[in-house]
PAZAPA-4460 file (N, C-alpha, C; in steps of 0.05 Angstrom, whole numbers, plus 32768, in hexadecimal, padded with zeros to 4 digits):
% residues 83
    n_x    n_y    n_z   ca_x   ca_y   ca_z    c_x    c_y    c_z   seq   type   mol
   7FF9   8297   802C   7FF2   827D   803F   7FF7   8280   805B     1      M     A
   7FE4   8276   806E   7FE4   827A   808D   8003   8277   809B     2      T     A
   7FFD   8284   80AE   8019   827F   80C4   8018   8261   80D4     3      T     A
   7FF9   825F   80D5   8003   823F   80DE   8006   8227   80BE     4      K     A
   8006   8233   80B2   8010   821B   8090   8028   821B   8090     5      K     A
   802B   8231   8097   804F   8236   808D   8060   822F   80A1     6      L     A
   8057   822A   80C4   8062   8227   80DB   8068   8200   80D5     7      I     A
   8049   81FF   80CE   8046   81E5   80C2   805D   81D9   80B4     8      K     A
   8063   81E2   8095   8071   81DC   8083   8087   81D8   8089     9      Q     A
   808A   81F1   80A2   80B0   81F6   809D   80B5   81E1   80B2    10      L     A
   80A8   81D8   80C6   809F   81BF   80DC   80AB   81AB   80D3    11      S     A
   80A0   81A2   80C3   809F   818C   80AD   80B9   8185   80A0    12      A     A
   80C4   81A6   8092   80E1   81A0   8087   80F1   818D   8097    13      L     A
   80EB   819C   80AD   810D   8196   80CC   8101   8175   80DA    14      F     A
   80EA   8176   80D2   80E6   8152   80E6   80E8   814B   80D1    15      D     A
   8101   8135   80D1   810B   811C   80CB   80FB   80FF   80CA    16      R     A
   80F5   80FF   80E4   80E7   80F1   80E6   80C3   80E6   80D6    17      K     A
   80B9   8101   80CB   80A7   8103   80C5   80AE   80FF   80A4    18      K     A
   80BF   810E   809B   80C9   8108   8081   80D3   80F0   806D    19      R     A
   80D5   80DE   808F   80E1   80BE   8091   80C4   80AF   8085    20      K     A
   80B3   80B4   8094   809A   80B1   8095   808D   80AC   807D    21      I     A
   808D   80CD   8075   8081   80D2   8051   8091   80BD   803E    22      C     A
   80A9   80BD   8043   80B9   80A9   8022   80AC   8096   802E    23      K     A
   80AB   8088   8042   80A5   8068   804A   8086   8067   8039    24      R     A
   807C   807A   8045   805D   8078   803D   8055   807A   8020    25      K     A
   8061   8086   800C   806C   8087   7FF5   8078   8067   7FE7    26      G     A
   8087   805C   7FF5   808F   8044   7FEB   807B   802C   7FE8    27      E     A
   8063   8032   8007   8056   8020   800B   803E   8022   7FF3    28      I     A
   803E   8036   7FF3   8020   803D   7FDF   8025   802D   7FBF    29      K     A
   803C   8037   7FB9   8048   8030   7F9F   804F   800E   7FA0    30      K     A
   8054   8003   7FC1   804D   7FE4   7FC4   8037   7FD8   7FBB    31      L     A
   8022   7FEC   7FC4   8009   7FE3   7FCD   7FF7   7FE2   7FAE    32      L     A
   7FFE   7FF5   7FA3   7FFE   7FF3   7F7F   7FFA   7FD8   7F75    33      K     A
   8019   7FD1   7F77   8021   7FBC   7F63   8016   7FA1   7F6C    34      Q     A
   8011   7F9D   7F8E   7FFE   7F8D   7F99   7FE6   7F8C   7F8B    35      L     A
   7FD6   7F97   7F85   7FB9   7FA4   7F79   7FB7   7F9D   7F5E    36      R     A
   7FCD   7FA2   7F51   7FD3   7F97   7F3A   7FD2   7F77   7F38    37      K     A
   7FE8   7F6A   7F46   7FEB   7F54   7F48   7FD8   7F3F   7F50    38      K     A
   7FBD   7F46   7F5F   7FAC   7F3B   7F78   7F9C   7F3B   7F5A    39      E     A
   7F93   7F53   7F43   7F80   7F51   7F3C   7F8D   7F39   7F1B    40      H     A
   7FA6   7F3A   7F17   7FB5   7F2B   7F07   7FB1   7F12   7F0A    41      D     A
   7FAF   7F0C   7F2E   7FA3   7EEC   7F30   7F8D   7EE3   7F34    42      L     A
   7F79   7EF6   7F3D   7F65   7EF6   7F2B   7F5D   7EF0   7F19    43      I     A
   7F65   7EFA   7F0B   7F65   7EF9   7EEC   7F66   7EDD   7EDC    44      D     A
   7F87   7ECF   7EE9   7F89   7EB0   7EE2   7F7C   7EA2   7EED    45      K     A
   7F68   7EAD   7F0E   7F58   7E95   7F1A   7F3A   7E9A   7F09    46      Y     A
   7F34   7EA4   7EFE   7F25   7EA4   7EE5   7F1E   7E93   7ED5    47      K     A
   7F3A   7E96   7ECC   7F44   7E8D   7EB1   7F46   7E6C   7EB6    48      D     A
   7F56   7E5B   7ECB   7F59   7E49   7ED6   7F4B   7E35   7ED1    49      E     A
   7F4B   7E1A   7ECB   7F45   7E09   7ED4   7F44   7DEB   7EDB    50      K     A
   7F5A   7DEE   7EE6   7F6D   7DD5   7EF7   7F60   7DDE   7F10    51      D     A
   7F55   7DD1   7F23   7F4A   7DD2   7F3F   7F64   7DD1   7F5D    52      D     A
   7F7D   7DD0   7F4D   7F93   7DCD   7F5F   7FA2   7DEA   7F5E    53      K     A
   7FA3   7DEB   7F3E   7FB0   7E04   7F3A   7F9C   7E23   7F42    54      K     A
   7F82   7E1D   7F43   7F71   7E34   7F4E   7F71   7E36   7F71    55      R     A
   7F76   7E20   7F78   7F7E   7E1E   7F97   7F90   7E2B   7F94    56      D     A
   7FA7   7E23   7F90   7FC1   7E36   7F92   7FBB   7E48   7F91    57      R     A
   7FB4   7E55   7F78   7FB0   7E72   7F74   7F96   7E82   7F85    58      L     A
   7F7B   7E76   7F8B   7F6C   7E7F   7FA0   7F7E   7E80   7FBF    59      K     A
   7F93   7E81   7FC5   7FA0   7E78   7FDA   7FB0   7E95   7FDC    60      K     A
   7FB8   7E91   7FBF   7FC9   7EAD   7FB9   7FC4   7EC6   7FBD    61      N     A
   7FA2   7EC7   7FB0   7F97   7EDE   7FAD   7F93   7EE9   7FC6    62      I     A
   7F8E   7ED9   7FD9   7F84   7ED0   7FF7   7F9B   7EE9   8008    63      Q     A
   7FB8   7EDF   8009   7FD6   7EE5   8012   7FD9   7F03   8006    64      V     A
   7FD4   7F04   7FED   7FD2   7F24   7FDB   7FC8   7F32   7FE6    65      V     A
   7FAF   7F34   7FEE   7F99   7F3E   7FF4   7F9E   7F45   8011    66      H     A
   7FA2   7F39   801F   7FA9   7F3F   803C   7FC5   7F4F   803D    67      A     A
   7FD6   7F4B   8031   7FED   7F50   8034   7FE7   7F75   802B    68      Q     A
   7FD0   7F75   8015   7FD0   7F96   8010   7FB8   7FA4   8028    69      R     A
   7FA6   7F97   8031   7F9E   7FA5   804A   7FAE   7FA6   8050    70      L     A
   7FC0   7F8E   8061   7FD5   7F98   8082   7FE9   7FBA   8079    71      K     A
   7FEF   7FB5   8052   7FFD   7FC6   8051   7FE7   7FEC   8053    72      G     A
   7FCB   7FE2   804C   7FBD   7FFE   804A   7FBB   8008   8065    73      L     A
   7FB5   7FF0   8074   7FB3   7FF4   8091   7FCB   8007   809E    74      R     A
   7FDD   7FFE   809F   8001   800B   80A5   8007   802B   809B    75      S     A
   7FF6   8030   8079   8000   803C   8065   7FE9   805D   8079    76      M     A
   7FC6   804F   808E   7FB6   8065   808D   7FCA   806C   80A4    77      K     A
   7FD7   805E   80B3   7FDD   8063   80D3   7FEE   807A   80D4    78      K     A
   8002   807C   80BA   8019   808F   80C5   800C   80A9   80B3    79      M     A
   801C   80B5   80C6   8005   80D3   80C2   8023   80DF   80B2    80      D     A
   8018   80E8   80A0   8028   80F7   808A   801E   810C   8085    81      C     A
   8010   811B   8088   8002   8136   8080   8012   8155   8068    82      N     A
   8020   8148   8059   8034   815F   8049   801C   8175   8035    83      S     A
***
């Protein structure tokens, strides 16, 4: 390993803020996977539903989940966690 890499790893070990960010990024990643699964489940229900009122409610739920997932993706990409 080069000296720069060793110094970078050592500074990361002592940098509490960066460790906290990395931990939070991991948690967000897990939540995003759950949201993606939820979105796909709602889409499947939407395709099978015949009642118009239920379809409208499902469509709104899909839009909300999708928006939250995109918001989470954007915030995760902004986090600087190069380990």
